[in-house]
All heavy atoms as a GROMACS GRO file, in nm:
protein
  591
    1MET      N    1   4.915  -3.249  -1.777
    1MET     CA    2   5.028  -3.221  -1.863
    1MET      C    3   4.973  -3.172  -1.996
    1MET      O    4   4.875  -3.219  -2.050
    1MET     CB    5   5.105  -3.351  -1.882
    1MET     CG    6   5.219  -3.342  -1.977
    1MET     SD    7   5.312  -3.504  -1.981
    1MET     CE    8   5.468  -3.445  -2.035
    2THR      N    9   5.044  -3.070  -2.061
    2THR     CA   10   5.002  -3.023  -2.186
    2THR      C   11   5.101  -3.066  -2.293
    2THR      O   12   5.215  -3.102  -2.264
    2THR     CB   13   4.984  -2.873  -2.182
    2THR    OG1   14   5.113  -2.818  -2.142
    2THR    CG2   15   4.875  -2.825  -2.089
    3LEU      N   16   5.062  -3.048  -2.414
    3LEU     CA   17   5.141  -3.096  -2.532
    3LEU      C   18   5.281  -3.030  -2.538
    3LEU      O   19   5.371  -3.099  -2.577
    3LEU     CB   20   5.063  -3.071  -2.663
    3LEU     CG   21   5.119  -3.125  -2.787
    3LEU    CD1   22   5.149  -3.276  -2.782
    3LEU    CD2   23   5.027  -3.102  -2.909
    4ASN      N   24   5.289  -2.910  -2.506
    4ASN     CA   25   5.428  -2.845  -2.507
    4ASN      C   26   5.525  -2.897  -2.402
    4ASN      O   27   5.638  -2.875  -2.420
    4ASN     CB   28   5.405  -2.691  -2.490
    4ASN     CG   29   5.353  -2.656  -2.350
    4ASN    OD1   30   5.246  -2.697  -2.305
    4ASN    ND2   31   5.439  -2.578  -2.277
    5GLU      N   32   5.478  -2.979  -2.304
    5GLU     CA   33   5.564  -3.033  -2.199
    5GLU      C   34   5.614  -3.172  -2.244
    5GLU      O   35   5.701  -3.231  -2.170
    5GLU     CB   36   5.493  -3.048  -2.068
    5GLU     CG   37   5.445  -2.901  -2.018
    5GLU     CD   38   5.354  -2.918  -1.900
    5GLU    OE1   39   5.299  -3.033  -1.874
    5GLU    OE2   40   5.329  -2.820  -1.836
    6LEU      N   41   5.569  -3.236  -2.348
    6LEU     CA   42   5.605  -3.362  -2.400
    6LEU      C   43   5.747  -3.360  -2.441
    6LEU      O   44   5.797  -3.259  -2.504
    6LEU     CB   45   5.514  -3.405  -2.516
    6LEU     CG   46   5.516  -3.549  -2.543
    6LEU    CD1   47   5.462  -3.635  -2.427
    6LEU    CD2   48   5.417  -3.580  -2.664
    7LYS      N   49   5.832  -3.465  -2.411
    7LYS     CA   50   5.968  -3.473  -2.454
    7LYS      C   51   5.970  -3.529  -2.597
    7LYS      O   52   5.896  -3.605  -2.643
    7LYS     CB   53   6.046  -3.567  -2.361
    7LYS     CG   54   6.037  -3.526  -2.213
    7LYS     CD   55   6.127  -3.412  -2.188
    7LYS     CE   56   6.125  -3.372  -2.042
    7LYS     NZ   57   6.119  -3.222  -2.019
    8VAL      N   58   6.082  -3.490  -2.670
    8VAL     CA   59   6.098  -3.540  -2.811
    8VAL      C   60   6.113  -3.690  -2.811
    8VAL      O   61   6.172  -3.752  -2.739
    8VAL     CB   62   6.225  -3.481  -2.870
    8VAL    CG1   63   6.249  -3.537  -3.007
    8VAL    CG2   64   6.213  -3.322  -2.882
    9GLY      N   65   6.028  -3.752  -2.909
    9GLY     CA   66   6.022  -3.901  -2.921
    9GLY      C   67   5.920  -3.964  -2.826
    9GLY      O   68   5.890  -4.085  -2.847
   10SER      N   69   5.861  -3.889  -2.740
   10SER     CA   70   5.755  -3.950  -2.650
   10SER      C   71   5.617  -3.948  -2.712
   10SER      O   72   5.586  -3.861  -2.803
   10SER     CB   73   5.745  -3.869  -2.524
   10SER     OG   74   5.872  -3.877  -2.448
   11THR      N   75   5.529  -4.039  -2.681
   11THR     CA   76   5.400  -4.054  -2.729
   11THR      C   77   5.299  -4.023  -2.615
   11THR      O   78   5.322  -4.063  -2.500
   11THR     CB   79   5.375  -4.188  -2.792
   11THR    OG1   80   5.472  -4.208  -2.890
   11THR    CG2   81   5.238  -4.204  -2.847
   12ALA      N   82   5.181  -3.967  -2.655
   12ALA     CA   83   5.084  -3.941  -2.558
   12ALA      C   84   4.942  -3.945  -2.626
   12ALA      O   85   4.942  -3.952  -2.754
   12ALA     CB   86   5.100  -3.795  -2.502
   13VAL      N   87   4.840  -3.944  -2.547
   13VAL     CA   88   4.699  -3.945  -2.591
   13VAL      C   89   4.637  -3.814  -2.550
   13VAL      O   90   4.650  -3.767  -2.437
   13VAL     CB   91   4.622  -4.070  -2.528
   13VAL    CG1   92   4.476  -4.060  -2.573
   13VAL    CG2   93   4.694  -4.198  -2.572
   14ILE      N   94   4.567  -3.757  -2.645
   14ILE     CA   95   4.503  -3.624  -2.622
   14ILE      C   96   4.384  -3.649  -2.527
   14ILE      O   97   4.298  -3.737  -2.553
   14ILE     CB   98   4.454  -3.556  -2.746
   14ILE    CG1   99   4.577  -3.522  -2.836
   14ILE    CG2  100   4.383  -3.428  -2.718
   14ILE    CD1  101   4.544  -3.468  -2.971
   15LYS      N  102   4.375  -3.567  -2.419
   15LYS     CA  103   4.260  -3.579  -2.321
   15LYS      C  104   4.156  -3.474  -2.362
   15LYS      O  105   4.042  -3.506  -2.377
   15LYS     CB  106   4.304  -3.570  -2.177
   15LYS     CG  107   4.385  -3.685  -2.129
   15LYS     CD  108   4.436  -3.676  -1.988
   15LYS     CE  109   4.396  -3.568  -1.898
   15LYS     NZ  110   4.456  -3.579  -1.770
   16THR      N  111   4.197  -3.352  -2.367
   16THR     CA  112   4.102  -3.238  -2.402
   16THR      C  113   4.170  -3.142  -2.484
   16THR      O  114   4.299  -3.120  -2.486
   16THR     CB  115   4.052  -3.165  -2.274
   16THR    OG1  116   4.163  -3.114  -2.206
   16THR    CG2  117   3.977  -3.257  -2.182
   17VAL      N  118   4.094  -3.070  -2.564
   17VAL     CA  119   4.146  -2.959  -2.648
   17VAL      C  120   4.077  -2.831  -2.606
   17VAL      O  121   3.955  -2.816  -2.603
   17VAL     CB  122   4.117  -2.981  -2.803
   17VAL    CG1  123   4.156  -2.866  -2.885
   17VAL    CG2  124   4.178  -3.118  -2.845
   18GLY      N  125   4.158  -2.735  -2.558
   18GLY     CA  126   4.109  -2.614  -2.512
   18GLY      C  127   4.094  -2.507  -2.616
   18GLY      O  128   4.092  -2.532  -2.730
   19GLY      N  129   4.102  -2.382  -2.569
   19GLY     CA  130   4.081  -2.277  -2.665
   19GLY      C  131   3.936  -2.237  -2.683
   19GLY      O  132   3.848  -2.307  -2.630
   20GLU      N  133   3.924  -2.129  -2.753
   20GLU     CA  134   3.778  -2.085  -2.775
   20GLU      C  135   3.763  -2.050  -2.924
   20GLU      O  136   3.856  -2.007  -2.997
   20GLU     CB  137   3.748  -1.960  -2.694
   20GLU     CG  138   3.746  -1.987  -2.538
   20GLU     CD  139   3.709  -1.872  -2.462
   20GLU    OE1  140   3.679  -1.762  -2.521
   20GLU    OE2  141   3.718  -1.879  -2.343
   21GLY      N  142   3.635  -2.066  -2.970
   21GLY     CA  143   3.598  -2.022  -3.100
   21GLY      C  144   3.671  -2.079  -3.214
   21GLY      O  145   3.692  -2.202  -3.222
   22ALA      N  146   3.724  -1.992  -3.303
   22ALA     CA  147   3.796  -2.038  -3.424
   22ALA      C  148   3.920  -2.116  -3.394
   22ALA      O  149   3.951  -2.212  -3.469
   22ALA     CB  150   3.834  -1.912  -3.508
   23LEU      N  151   3.995  -2.087  -3.291
   23LEU     CA  152   4.121  -2.158  -3.260
   23LEU      C  153   4.082  -2.300  -3.230
   23LEU      O  154   4.151  -2.392  -3.275
   23LEU     CB  155   4.187  -2.087  -3.142
   23LEU     CG  156   4.309  -2.176  -3.086
   23LEU    CD1  157   4.418  -2.185  -3.201
   23LEU    CD2  158   4.368  -2.111  -2.966
   24ARG      N  159   3.982  -2.325  -3.140
   24ARG     CA  160   3.951  -2.463  -3.102
   24ARG      C  161   3.901  -2.538  -3.222
   24ARG      O  162   3.940  -2.657  -3.246
   24ARG     CB  163   3.841  -2.462  -2.993
   24ARG     CG  164   3.811  -2.597  -2.946
   24ARG     CD  165   3.715  -2.594  -2.817
   24ARG     NE  166   3.710  -2.726  -2.754
   24ARG     CZ  167   3.629  -2.823  -2.796
   24ARG    NH1  168   3.547  -2.801  -2.899
   24ARG    NH2  169   3.633  -2.940  -2.734
   25CYS      N  170   3.822  -2.482  -3.306
   25CYS     CA  171   3.773  -2.540  -3.427
   25CYS      C  172   3.887  -2.580  -3.517
   25CYS      O  173   3.892  -2.688  -3.583
   25CYS     CB  174   3.676  -2.457  -3.509
   25CYS     SG  175   3.512  -2.440  -3.421
   26ARG      N  176   3.988  -2.490  -3.531
   26ARG     CA  177   4.104  -2.513  -3.621
   26ARG      C  178   4.184  -2.635  -3.565
   26ARG      O  179   4.222  -2.718  -3.644
   26ARG     CB  180   4.190  -2.393  -3.626
   26ARG     CG  181   4.307  -2.404  -3.719
   26ARG     CD  182   4.382  -2.275  -3.726
   26ARG     NE  183   4.434  -2.240  -3.601
   26ARG     CZ  184   4.567  -2.241  -3.568
   26ARG    NH1  185   4.657  -2.278  -3.664
   26ARG    NH2  186   4.608  -2.201  -3.451
   27LEU      N  187   4.209  -2.640  -3.441
   27LEU     CA  188   4.278  -2.758  -3.383
   27LEU      C  189   4.207  -2.889  -3.397
   27LEU      O  190   4.265  -2.990  -3.439
   27LEU     CB  191   4.302  -2.729  -3.228
   27LEU     CG  192   4.391  -2.611  -3.195
   27LEU    CD1  193   4.391  -2.591  -3.042
   27LEU    CD2  194   4.534  -2.643  -3.243
   28LEU      N  195   4.072  -2.882  -3.379
   28LEU     CA  196   3.995  -3.012  -3.399
   28LEU      C  197   3.990  -3.051  -3.553
   28LEU      O  198   4.004  -3.168  -3.583
   28LEU     CB  199   3.852  -2.987  -3.357
   28LEU     CG  200   3.833  -2.970  -3.204
   28LEU    CD1  201   3.686  -2.923  -3.171
   28LEU    CD2  202   3.871  -3.094  -3.125
   29ASP      N  203   3.985  -2.942  -3.642
   29ASP     CA  204   3.988  -2.978  -3.782
   29ASP      C  205   4.118  -3.041  -3.826
   29ASP      O  206   4.123  -3.109  -3.928
   29ASP     CB  207   3.960  -2.849  -3.863
   29ASP     CG  208   3.822  -2.799  -3.862
   29ASP    OD1  209   3.733  -2.886  -3.820
   29ASP    OD2  210   3.784  -2.683  -3.895
   30MET      N  211   4.226  -3.002  -3.753
   30MET     CA  212   4.363  -3.063  -3.790
   30MET      C  213   4.381  -3.206  -3.739
   30MET      O  214   4.485  -3.264  -3.756
   30MET     CB  215   4.475  -2.972  -3.746
   30MET     CG  216   4.474  -2.843  -3.823
   30MET     SD  217   4.625  -2.743  -3.777
   30MET     CE  218   4.589  -2.686  -3.618
   31GLY      N  219   4.278  -3.258  -3.676
   31GLY     CA  220   4.284  -3.394  -3.633
   31GLY      C  221   4.325  -3.410  -3.478
   31GLY      O  222   4.344  -3.519  -3.430
   32LEU      N  223   4.333  -3.298  -3.412
   32LEU     CA  224   4.372  -3.302  -3.266
   32LEU      C  225   4.248  -3.316  -3.183
   32LEU      O  226   4.198  -3.223  -3.126
   32LEU     CB  227   4.450  -3.178  -3.231
   32LEU     CG  228   4.581  -3.156  -3.309
   32LEU    CD1  229   4.635  -3.020  -3.282
   32LEU    CD2  230   4.685  -3.262  -3.272
   33ILE      N  231   4.195  -3.433  -3.184
   33ILE     CA  232   4.068  -3.463  -3.107
   33ILE      C  233   4.100  -3.555  -2.988
   33ILE      O  234   4.195  -3.628  -2.990
   33ILE     CB  235   3.963  -3.513  -3.200
   33ILE    CG1  236   4.004  -3.643  -3.263
   33ILE    CG2  237   3.912  -3.413  -3.301
   33ILE    CD1  238   3.886  -3.716  -3.337
   34PRO      N  239   4.013  -3.554  -2.885
   34PRO     CA  240   4.039  -3.648  -2.772
   34PRO      C  241   4.048  -3.788  -2.811
   34PRO      O  242   3.991  -3.835  -2.917
   34PRO     CB  243   3.914  -3.626  -2.682
   34PRO     CG  244   3.879  -3.477  -2.715
   34PRO     CD  245   3.908  -3.467  -2.868
   35ARG      N  246   4.139  -3.858  -2.742
   35ARG     CA  247   4.169  -4.007  -2.762
   35ARG      C  248   4.261  -4.031  -2.884
   35ARG      O  249   4.273  -4.147  -2.928
   35ARG     CB  250   4.044  -4.090  -2.764
   35ARG     CG  251   3.967  -4.088  -2.633
   35ARG     CD  252   3.853  -4.190  -2.625
   35ARG     NE  253   3.759  -4.176  -2.730
   35ARG     CZ  254   3.654  -4.102  -2.733
   35ARG    NH1  255   3.628  -4.024  -2.630
   35ARG    NH2  256   3.573  -4.100  -2.837
   36THR      N  257   4.322  -3.924  -2.938
   36THR     CA  258   4.411  -3.947  -3.054
   36THR      C  259   4.553  -3.952  -3.004
   36THR      O  260   4.589  -3.883  -2.914
   36THR     CB  261   4.390  -3.820  -3.150
   36THR    OG1  262   4.260  -3.814  -3.199
   36THR    CG2  263   4.488  -3.838  -3.269
   37TRP      N  264   4.640  -4.038  -3.061
   37TRP     CA  265   4.772  -4.056  -3.020
   37TRP      C  266   4.860  -3.950  -3.101
   37TRP      O  267   4.835  -3.934  -3.220
   37TRP     CB  268   4.824  -4.193  -3.059
   37TRP     CG  269   4.762  -4.301  -2.972
   37TRP    CD1  270   4.628  -4.321  -2.960
   37TRP    CD2  271   4.829  -4.396  -2.890
   37TRP    NE1  272   4.614  -4.440  -2.880
   37TRP    CE2  273   4.734  -4.478  -2.826
   37TRP    CE3  274   4.968  -4.418  -2.859
   37TRP    CZ2  275   4.767  -4.577  -2.742
   37TRP    CZ3  276   4.994  -4.515  -2.773
   37TRP    CH2  277   4.900  -4.598  -2.715
   38VAL      N  278   4.947  -3.889  -3.025
   38VAL     CA  279   5.042  -3.792  -3.087
   38VAL      C  280   5.188  -3.824  -3.036
   38VAL      O  281   5.205  -3.874  -2.926
   38VAL     CB  282   5.009  -3.652  -3.053
   38VAL    CG1  283   4.882  -3.611  -3.106
   38VAL    CG2  284   5.014  -3.625  -2.900
   39THR      N  285   5.284  -3.802  -3.125
   39THR     CA  286   5.429  -3.815  -3.089
   39THR      C  287   5.494  -3.685  -3.123
   39THR      O  288   5.481  -3.633  -3.225
   39THR     CB  289   5.488  -3.932  -3.172
   39THR    OG1  290   5.413  -4.045  -3.151
   39THR    CG2  291   5.630  -3.954  -3.133
   40LEU      N  292   5.577  -3.639  -3.025
   40LEU     CA  293   5.659  -3.521  -3.054
   40LEU      C  294   5.776  -3.553  -3.132
   40LEU      O  295   5.862  -3.637  -3.090
   40LEU     CB  296   5.704  -3.455  -2.919
   40LEU     CG  297   5.772  -3.325  -2.934
   40LEU    CD1  298   5.688  -3.214  -3.001
   40LEU    CD2  299   5.820  -3.271  -2.798
   41GLN      N  300   5.792  -3.497  -3.250
   41GLN     CA  301   5.896  -3.532  -3.344
   41GLN      C  302   6.018  -3.440  -3.330
   41GLN      O  303   6.128  -3.490  -3.318
   41GLN     CB  304   5.849  -3.518  -3.492
   41GLN     CG  305   5.733  -3.615  -3.529
   41GLN     CD  306   5.780  -3.759  -3.535
   41GLN    OE1  307   5.755  -3.838  -3.441
   41GLN    NE2  308   5.834  -3.798  -3.648
   42LYS      N  309   5.997  -3.309  -3.329
   42LYS     CA  310   6.105  -3.216  -3.320
   42LYS      C  311   6.058  -3.085  -3.245
   42LYS      O  312   5.943  -3.056  -3.243
   42LYS     CB  313   6.135  -3.162  -3.467
   42LYS     CG  314   6.181  -3.268  -3.564
   42LYS     CD  315   6.213  -3.202  -3.692
   42LYS     CE  316   6.202  -3.299  -3.806
   42LYS     NZ  317   6.213  -3.238  -3.936
   43VAL      N  318   6.162  -3.015  -3.200
   43VAL     CA  319   6.137  -2.884  -3.142
   43VAL      C  320   6.240  -2.789  -3.211
   43VAL      O  321   6.353  -2.819  -3.230
   43VAL     CB  322   6.169  -2.881  -2.988
   43VAL    CG1  323   6.143  -2.742  -2.933
   43VAL    CG2  324   6.073  -2.976  -2.921
   44ALA      N  325   6.189  -2.674  -3.256
   44ALA     CA  326   6.276  -2.574  -3.329
   44ALA      C  327   6.388  -2.533  -3.229
   44ALA      O  328   6.372  -2.537  -3.112
   44ALA     CB  329   6.195  -2.455  -3.374
   45PRO      N  330   6.501  -2.487  -3.293
   45PRO     CA  331   6.615  -2.446  -3.208
   45PRO      C  332   6.580  -2.348  -3.094
   45PRO      O  333   6.636  -2.354  -2.988
   45PRO     CB  334   6.715  -2.388  -3.307
   45PRO     CG  335   6.677  -2.458  -3.438
   45PRO     CD  336   6.531  -2.482  -3.433
   46MET      N  337   6.494  -2.255  -3.128
   46MET     CA  338   6.456  -2.153  -3.026
   46MET      C  339   6.337  -2.196  -2.944
   46MET      O  340   6.294  -2.114  -2.855
   46MET     CB  341   6.425  -2.016  -3.091
   46MET     CG  342   6.548  -1.958  -3.170
   46MET     SD  343   6.687  -1.922  -3.063
   46MET     CE  344   6.632  -1.778  -2.992
   47GLY      N  345   6.297  -2.325  -2.964
   47GLY     CA  346   6.190  -2.375  -2.882
   47GLY      C  347   6.047  -2.354  -2.928
   47GLY      O  348   5.949  -2.412  -2.883
   48ASP      N  349   6.027  -2.279  -3.035
   48ASP     CA  350   5.899  -2.252  -3.094
   48ASP      C  351   5.910  -2.250  -3.244
   48ASP      O  352   5.992  -2.165  -3.294
   48ASP     CB  353   5.839  -2.126  -3.042
   48ASP     CG  354   5.691  -2.111  -3.064
   48ASP    OD1  355   5.630  -2.210  -3.109
   48ASP    OD2  356   5.642  -1.999  -3.038
   49PRO      N  357   5.843  -2.319  -3.327
   49PRO     CA  358   5.734  -2.415  -3.307
   49PRO      C  359   5.777  -2.553  -3.268
   49PRO      O  360   5.898  -2.583  -3.266
   49PRO     CB  361   5.651  -2.409  -3.431
   49PRO     CG  362   5.762  -2.391  -3.534
   49PRO     CD  363   5.859  -2.301  -3.467
   50ILE      N  364   5.680  -2.643  -3.251
   50ILE     CA  365   5.705  -2.786  -3.228
   50ILE      C  366   5.646  -2.871  -3.347
   50ILE      O  367   5.546  -2.819  -3.401
   50ILE     CB  368   5.662  -2.840  -3.099
   50ILE    CG1  369   5.509  -2.828  -3.080
   50ILE    CG2  370   5.728  -2.768  -2.982
   50ILE    CD1  371   5.454  -2.890  -2.953
   51GLU      N  372   5.699  -2.984  -3.378
   51GLU     CA  373   5.646  -3.067  -3.479
   51GLU      C  374   5.594  -3.196  -3.414
   51GLU      O  375   5.674  -3.263  -3.348
   51GLU     CB  376   5.746  -3.096  -3.586
   51GLU     CG  377   5.693  -3.178  -3.702
   51GLU     CD  378   5.795  -3.208  -3.807
   51GLU    OE1  379   5.822  -3.114  -3.887
   51GLU    OE2  380   5.841  -3.326  -3.816
   52ILE      N  381   5.473  -3.237  -3.443
   52ILE     CA  382   5.419  -3.355  -3.378
   52ILE      C  383   5.372  -3.451  -3.501
   52ILE      O  384   5.345  -3.401  -3.609
   52ILE     CB  385   5.299  -3.335  -3.292
   52ILE    CG1  386   5.178  -3.257  -3.359
   52ILE    CG2  387   5.341  -3.255  -3.170
   52ILE    CD1  388   5.056  -3.249  -3.287
   53ARG      N  389   5.362  -3.580  -3.466
   53ARG     CA  390   5.302  -3.673  -3.569
   53ARG      C  391   5.166  -3.713  -3.513
   53ARG      O  392   5.156  -3.758  -3.393
   53ARG     CB  393   5.396  -3.790  -3.579
   53ARG     CG  394   5.349  -3.897  -3.681
   53ARG     CD  395   5.455  -3.981  -3.729
   53ARG     NE  396   5.418  -4.071  -3.830
   53ARG     CZ  397   5.411  -4.036  -3.963
   53ARG    NH1  398   5.446  -3.916  -3.996
   53ARG    NH2  399   5.366  -4.119  -4.054
   54VAL      N  400   5.062  -3.687  -3.594
   54VAL     CA  401   4.926  -3.719  -3.555
   54VAL      C  402   4.852  -3.774  -3.677
   54VAL      O  403   4.868  -3.718  -3.785
   54VAL     CB  404   4.858  -3.595  -3.492
   54VAL    CG1  405   4.853  -3.476  -3.599
   54VAL    CG2  406   4.717  -3.628  -3.448
   55ARG      N  407   4.788  -3.885  -3.662
   55ARG     CA  408   4.711  -3.949  -3.768
   55ARG      C  409   4.782  -3.967  -3.897
   55ARG      O  410   4.731  -3.953  -4.004
   55ARG     CB  411   4.583  -3.864  -3.784
   55ARG     CG  412   4.495  -3.860  -3.677
   55ARG     CD  413   4.366  -3.784  -3.695
   55ARG     NE  414   4.281  -3.783  -3.586
   55ARG     CZ  415   4.182  -3.873  -3.570
   55ARG    NH1  416   4.160  -3.969  -3.656
   55ARG    NH2  417   4.106  -3.872  -3.467
   56GLY      N  418   4.915  -4.008  -3.884
   56GLY     CA  419   4.991  -4.036  -4.002
   56GLY      C  420   5.051  -3.920  -4.074
   56GLY      O  421   5.110  -3.935  -4.175
   57TYR      N  422   5.050  -3.798  -4.018
   57TYR     CA  423   5.117  -3.684  -4.084
   57TYR      C  424   5.181  -3.597  -3.984
   57TYR      O  425   5.156  -3.607  -3.864
   57TYR     CB  426   5.023  -3.601  -4.170
   57TYR     CG  427   4.917  -3.520  -4.098
   57TYR    CD1  428   4.935  -3.391  -4.073
   57TYR    CD2  429   4.804  -3.583  -4.056
   57TYR    CE1  430   4.849  -3.308  -4.003
   57TYR    CE2  431   4.709  -3.500  -3.980
   57TYR     CZ  432   4.730  -3.367  -3.954
   57TYR     OH  433   4.644  -3.293  -3.893
   58GLU      N  434   5.279  -3.517  -4.026
   58GLU     CA  435   5.349  -3.432  -3.944
   58GLU      C  436   5.274  -3.286  -3.942
   58GLU      O  437   5.236  -3.241  -4.040
   58GLU     CB  438   5.496  -3.406  -3.985
   58GLU     CG  439   5.590  -3.510  -3.947
   58GLU     CD  440   5.575  -3.635  -4.032
   58GLU    OE1  441   5.540  -3.621  -4.148
   58GLU    OE2  442   5.597  -3.750  -3.975
   59LEU      N  443   5.260  -3.235  -3.821
   59LEU     CA  444   5.193  -3.108  -3.800
   59LEU      C  445   5.275  -3.017  -3.708
   59LEU      O  446   5.333  -3.067  -3.610
   59LEU     CB  447   5.056  -3.139  -3.724
   59LEU     CG  448   4.974  -3.015  -3.694
   59LEU    CD1  449   4.923  -2.948  -3.806
   59LEU    CD2  450   4.852  -3.065  -3.598
   60THR      N  451   5.299  -2.895  -3.754
   60THR     CA  452   5.371  -2.800  -3.681
   60THR      C  453   5.277  -2.710  -3.609
   60THR      O  454   5.190  -2.650  -3.668
   60THR     CB  455   5.461  -2.720  -3.775
   60THR    OG1  456   5.544  -2.808  -3.847
   60THR    CG2  457   5.548  -2.624  -3.694
   61LEU      N  458   5.304  -2.688  -3.478
   61LEU     CA  459   5.219  -2.609  -3.389
   61LEU      C  460   5.303  -2.506  -3.314
   61LEU      O  461   5.413  -2.530  -3.275
   61LEU     CB  462   5.146  -2.686  -3.286
   61LEU     CG  463   5.032  -2.774  -3.328
   61LEU    CD1  464   4.987  -2.862  -3.207
   61LEU    CD2  465   4.919  -2.698  -3.379
   62ARG      N  466   5.238  -2.391  -3.293
   62ARG     CA  467   5.307  -2.293  -3.204
   62ARG      C  468   5.292  -2.342  -3.062
   62ARG      O  469   5.196  -2.413  -3.024
   62ARG     CB  470   5.237  -2.149  -3.218
   62ARG     CG  471   5.251  -2.092  -3.352
   62ARG     CD  472   5.186  -1.957  -3.355
   62ARG     NE  473   5.045  -1.982  -3.341
   62ARG     CZ  474   4.945  -1.893  -3.378
   62ARG    NH1  475   4.982  -1.777  -3.435
   62ARG    NH2  476   4.830  -1.921  -3.360
   63VAL      N  477   5.383  -2.302  -2.976
   63VAL     CA  478   5.385  -2.351  -2.839
   63VAL      C  479   5.262  -2.296  -2.769
   63VAL      O  480   5.202  -2.367  -2.690
   63VAL     CB  481   5.519  -2.308  -2.769
   63VAL    CG1  482   5.508  -2.338  -2.615
   63VAL    CG2  483   5.634  -2.385  -2.827
   64ASP      N  484   5.216  -2.174  -2.797
   64ASP     CA  485   5.096  -2.118  -2.736
   64ASP      C  486   4.974  -2.204  -2.766
   64ASP      O  487   4.891  -2.220  -2.678
   64ASP     CB  488   5.071  -1.973  -2.787
   64ASP     CG  489   5.177  -1.878  -2.718
   64ASP    OD1  490   5.240  -1.911  -2.625
   64ASP    OD2  491   5.187  -1.763  -2.770
   65ASP      N  492   4.968  -2.257  -2.887
   65ASP     CA  493   4.859  -2.346  -2.921
   65ASP      C  494   4.870  -2.479  -2.857
   65ASP      O  495   4.777  -2.538  -2.806
   65ASP     CB  496   4.847  -2.364  -3.065
   65ASP     CG  497   4.808  -2.230  -3.141
   65ASP    OD1  498   4.756  -2.146  -3.077
   65ASP    OD2  499   4.833  -2.224  -3.260
   66ALA      N  500   4.992  -2.532  -2.845
   66ALA     CA  501   5.019  -2.658  -2.785
   66ALA      C  502   4.981  -2.655  -2.632
   66ALA      O  503   4.943  -2.762  -2.574
   66ALA     CB  504   5.166  -2.702  -2.798
   67LYS      N  505   4.995  -2.545  -2.566
   67LYS     CA  506   4.957  -2.532  -2.428
   67LYS      C  507   4.809  -2.550  -2.396
   67LYS      O  508   4.767  -2.574  -2.283
   67LYS     CB  509   5.005  -2.393  -2.375
   67LYS     CG  510   5.154  -2.371  -2.361
   67LYS     CD  511   5.192  -2.235  -2.312
   67LYS     CE  512   5.340  -2.220  -2.300
   67LYS     NZ  513   5.379  -2.088  -2.256
   68LYS      N  514   4.730  -2.538  -2.498
   68LYS     CA  515   4.586  -2.554  -2.490
   68LYS      C  516   4.541  -2.701  -2.498
   68LYS      O  517   4.423  -2.728  -2.489
   68LYS     CB  518   4.512  -2.467  -2.584
   68LYS     CG  519   4.538  -2.322  -2.562
   68LYS     CD  520   4.481  -2.230  -2.666
   68LYS     CE  521   4.486  -2.081  -2.646
   68LYS     NZ  522   4.612  -2.031  -2.605
   69ILE      N  523   4.636  -2.795  -2.531
   69ILE     CA  524   4.593  -2.929  -2.554
   69ILE      C  525   4.653  -3.016  -2.437
   69ILE      O  526   4.765  -3.034  -2.414
   69ILE     CB  527   4.659  -2.978  -2.691
   69ILE    CG1  528   4.605  -2.890  -2.806
   69ILE    CG2  529   4.625  -3.127  -2.704
   69ILE    CD1  530   4.679  -2.915  -2.927
   70GLU      N  531   4.550  -3.068  -2.362
   70GLU     CA  532   4.582  -3.153  -2.246
   70GLU      C  533   4.610  -3.297  -2.288
   70GLU      O  534   4.535  -3.350  -2.377
   70GLU     CB  535   4.476  -3.152  -2.146
   70GLU     CG  536   4.514  -3.086  -2.013
   70GLU     CD  537   4.406  -3.095  -1.917
   70GLU    OE1  538   4.386  -3.198  -1.853
   70GLU    OE2  539   4.326  -2.999  -1.905
   71ILE      N  540   4.717  -3.358  -2.244
   71ILE     CA  541   4.749  -3.494  -2.283
   71ILE      C  542   4.781  -3.585  -2.163
   71ILE      O  543   4.801  -3.529  -2.051
   71ILE     CB  544   4.881  -3.489  -2.375
   71ILE    CG1  545   5.002  -3.434  -2.305
   71ILE    CG2  546   4.856  -3.417  -2.509
   71ILE    CD1  547   5.132  -3.453  -2.370
   72GLU      N  548   4.792  -3.707  -2.193
   72GLU     CA  549   4.835  -3.809  -2.091
   72GLU      C  550   4.934  -3.896  -2.155
   72GLU      O  551   4.911  -3.962  -2.258
   72GLU     CB  552   4.712  -3.898  -2.056
   72GLU     CG  553   4.752  -3.997  -1.945
   72GLU     CD  554   4.623  -4.072  -1.896
   72GLU    OE1  555   4.511  -4.013  -1.897
   72GLU    OE2  556   4.639  -4.191  -1.871
   73GLU      N  557   5.058  -3.891  -2.102
   73GLU     CA  558   5.179  -3.955  -2.164
   73GLU      C  559   5.150  -4.112  -2.151
   73GLU      O  560   5.107  -4.157  -2.057
   73GLU     CB  561   5.305  -3.920  -2.098
   73GLU     CG  562   5.429  -3.961  -2.179
   73GLU     CD  563   5.552  -3.898  -2.132
   73GLU    OE1  564   5.554  -3.817  -2.036
   73GLU    OE2  565   5.660  -3.922  -2.190
   74VAL      N  566   5.187  -4.185  -2.265
   74VAL     CA  567   5.180  -4.327  -2.265
   74VAL      C  568   5.295  -4.387  -2.205
   74VAL      O  569   5.408  -4.343  -2.226
   74VAL     CB  570   5.171  -4.371  -2.414
   74VAL    CG1  571   5.161  -4.526  -2.426
   74VAL    CG2  572   5.042  -4.312  -2.479
   75ALA      N  573   5.275  -4.487  -2.115
   75ALA     CA  574   5.389  -4.550  -2.044
   75ALA      C  575   5.477  -4.623  -2.137
   75ALA      O  576   5.426  -4.699  -2.235
   75ALA     CB  577   5.332  -4.646  -1.932
   76LYS      N  578   5.602  -4.617  -2.122
   76LYS     CA  579   5.690  -4.688  -2.213
   76LYS      C  580   5.709  -4.828  -2.174
   76LYS      O  581   5.717  -4.862  -2.052
   76LYS     CB  582   5.839  -4.615  -2.216
   76LYS     CG  583   5.818  -4.480  -2.274
   76LYS     CD  584   5.962  -4.414  -2.264
   76LYS     CE  585   5.950  -4.271  -2.320
   76LYS     NZ  586   6.069  -4.195  -2.299
   77ALA      N  587   5.707  -4.922  -2.268
   77ALA     CA  588   5.718  -5.065  -2.233
   77ALA      C  589   5.865  -5.111  -2.214
   77ALA      O  590   5.948  -5.051  -2.259
   77ALA     CB  591   5.647  -5.148  -2.347
   0.00000   0.00000   0.00000
């Protein structure tokens, strides 16, 4: 499952960060590293971009970039 497939309000753990070169470095620099928890906060009306909560702050990503981040959804208690 990739980050763009997560439902609003759901939480997941990042498994891998894809992309190449500068894009991958930019994603990692923003705190999107493996084993980090993320929550999907909002989706724009037209579906792009999305807003996630990661490491205590809100981050807005394009859907194309979110497709490069593999996640594992956390089971709801």
